[in-house]
N, C-alpha and C positions, 0 to 999 in steps of 0.2 A: 534839387535833383535827388538828394538823399532822402528827403521827406516823402517823395513819391515811391521810392523803392522799398522802404521799410514795410508799408502795409502789404505789398505784394509778397515779400519774403515771409511775413507773418501769416498771410493767407496760405501760402504753400506749406509752411510748417504745420498749420492746423489740419490741412488736407492729409498730409503724411501721417500725422498722429491719428486722425480718424480712420484712415485706411489700416493702420497698424492695429488699432483697437477692433476694427471690423474683422480682420483676419484672426486676431486673438480670440474674439468671441465665437467666430465660426469654428476655429479649431477646438475650443473648449466645448462647444455644443456637439461637435462630431465625436469628441472623446467620450462624453457622457452617454451619447446615443449608442456608441459601440459597447460601452460597459453594460448598459441596460440590456442590449441585445444578447451579449455574451452571458450575463447572469440569467436571463430568461431561457436561453438555450440549455444552460446547465441545470437550473433549478426547476424548470417546468416539469420534466419527467419525475423528479423526486416529489414535487408537490402533488402531481396527479396520482402517483403510487400511494402516497399518504392519504389522499382523498378517497381513493378506491378501497383502501383497507377498511374504511368505516361504512361501506355500502353493502347492500344486500346483493344476492346473486343477480336479480333482475336489474337493479340500479347500476351495477358494474358495467352494463352494456350501454348506458346512457352518458350524455355529456353534462349531466346536472352537477352544478357546483354547490347549490344550496339544497340541502336535504336533511333528514333526521338521522344523525350518525348513530351507529350501533357498535358494540364491542364484541358481538357474537363471533366474528371472524377470528379474533385473537384467542377467544375461549376454545373455538373449534380446533385450531391447530395444536393446542396443548392437550386435547382429549384424544381418546382412541378414535380412529386407528392411526392418526398422524403422530401423536405423542412427541411434540417437539422438545420437551424438557430434556430428556436424555441426549437428544441430538445436539442441543446447545452445549451441554456438558462435554460431550465427546469432541466437539469442535474446539472448545477452550483447552481441553487437555492436550489435544494434538498440536494446536498452535503454540501454546506456552511450552510444552515439552520439546517441540522441535527447536524453538528459539533458544531455550536454555542449553540445549546441546550444541547448536550451531554456533552460538556466539563465542564460547571459549575455544572450540576447535578452529573456527574461522579466524579468530584473533591470533592464535598461535601460528596458523598457516600463513596468514597475511604478514606477520612479523618476520617469519623465516624467509618468505619470498622478497620482502622489502630490504632486510638488513644483511642477509647471508646470500652469497653468490656461490653456488655449487654447480657441478657439471650437470647439465640438463635442466637447470632451474627454469630457464625461459620456455623450453619445450613443455615442461610439466605445467607451467602456468597457463600456457595456451591450451593444453588439454583440459585443464580445469574450466577454462572459459568455454571450450568447445562442447562440454556436457550440457550447456544451456541451450544449444541449438538442436538437441535431440528431442523429437516430439515425444511427449509422455506415452502416447499410444504405442510407440515402438518398444518401450521398456516394460510396459505393464504386464505383458504376457509372460516373459521370462521371470519377472518378480513373482507373479501369481503362482507359477509352477513351483518356484523355489519355496515360497511361503506355504504352499499347500503341503509340501514335503516336510517342512520343519514345524508346521502347526501355527503359523502366524497369520493365516487368513482369518478375517473378521476379528482382528485385534487392534487395539490402539497402538501397540508397539509396532506392528507392521506398517500402519499409516505413518507413524513418526519416522521410521526408517526411510520410507518412500519419499516423504516430504523433505527429509535431509538431503536427498539427491538433488533437489531443486534449490533449497535455501542455502546450504553450505557453500557451494561455489559462488553464489551471489554475495554472501557475506564476506568471503575471502577476498574477492576482487574489490568490493567497495571499501572495506577497511584498509586494504593495502594502499589504496590511493591516499587515504588520510595519513597513514604512517609515512608514506613517501614525502608528504608535505612538512613533516616535523624535522627540525634541525638535528643532525646526528650529535652535535656537541653536547646537548643536554644528556643524552645517554652515555656519552663518553665520560662526562664529569661524574655521573653516578657510578660508572664502572671503576673509575679511579678511587672513589670513596669506598670501594669494596662490595658493591652491589652485584649480585649474580645476574645472569641473563634472564632468568625467570623473574627475579626481583625487579629488574628494569622494566620488563614487559608489564607486570601488574601494578607496580608502584609509580612508574614514570609514564610509560607510553599509554597505558589504558586510561588513566584520568585525562590525559591530554586529548585523546581521540574520542572521548565519551560522546560528544554530539554525533559523530559519525557512527558510533556503535548503536546509539539509540535509533538513528535513521535506518540502519541495516536491520535492527531487531523489529522495528515497526513494519518495514517492507516484507521481512520474512514472515511475520505473523499474518499480514494481510494475504500473502501468497498461500499460506496454509489454510486460512479462514475461507478463501475463495476456491480452493482446489476441489474439483468435482470428480474427475475420471478415476483417480486412485481410490477415493472414498466410495465410489459407486461399485467398483469391481472387488476391492479388497474388503471394505467394510460393508458387506452386503446385508447384515442383520443387526448384531449387537453393537457393532462399531460404526453405525451410520452417523454421518455428520449432518450439519444444518443444510449444506448444499444438496445432499441427497433428499432430504425432506422437502426442500424447495422444488425439486424435480417431481416429487410425488404429488404435489398439488395440481400438476398438469395431466395426471393420469387417472383421475377419478371417474366415476360412472357418468358424471355430467360433462366430461371433457375437461377443458382448461377452466378451472375455477379462478377467475381473475381476482375476485375479492380475497380468497385465501392466499393466492400467490402474492398479492400486494401486501397483505399482512406479514407474510414470511419475508418479503423483500425489505420491509421496514426493520424487522428483527435482524436481518443480515447487515443492513446499512448503518443502523444507529450506533452499534459499538465501535465501528470503524470511524465514524464521524466524530464521536466523543473522544476516541483515542487520538485522532489527528489534531483536535483542538487543544488537548492537554499537552501535547508535545510540539506544538507549532513553532515555538522559539528554537528548540533544539533541532527541529526539522530543517528550518532555514539555514541555521549555522552548519548543520551536518552536510547539507547539499553543497554549500559553498566552500567548505573547509578543504575538501580534496581537490578543488578545481585549480588552486593556485599553489605553486611550490616555491 
């Protein structure tokens, strides 16, 4: 009797194993199909922009993938009348300058909100966050009138001040989350050893939250690099940034010049992609650091 049952049990076991392998194979295939579709959805526009940047004006309206590439578009955007060289320098100065000012100020504000509880601190923190919900188009006109009075229209300093209104609250809130996740005992031990509050902030807290600071700095730089409205209205001539030059490629005598716009798009995207690759380890650590306390 036992001899008759064992083959049946073995057969059922093999069937179960085959079903499990079939489901596992199906799940693995579905996973990779989803990954390929997602990558195609993300990378296809970037690939097509890169492809169009090497086409002529006539080829830009075709779907040709194989053609004789040219570099004339990149040369054109750096020549008159577009002159993208100064615009790239202006974008770098505004982005780096804004981040260099926002990080120390945001770090001190985040530390104060996280470690010191004073009357109205919660309300003030909410007001800092509420500034992020104000559309830039609402504040640009008052700033323009003010800057015209004090002579900051068409200056990089004026653009940096305007970008600080966006980046500084963001840095404050992001860094505060990382400081909240740090144990207070570390700072208390430093305080017992005679370290001042400023010393604790820069010698103890700042190195510990460095991944979060890097993430905040990168996001702040990207926000300045991609900002368009402030640069269009305030930096109307000498302080034009790369985003304004990107807009100018759509207003030529030929209408939208897709080949020039694609070349400009590559110049806009490549620095951000390179920066993201260089700080990817800190980026992941910074995003997860403030999530758990």
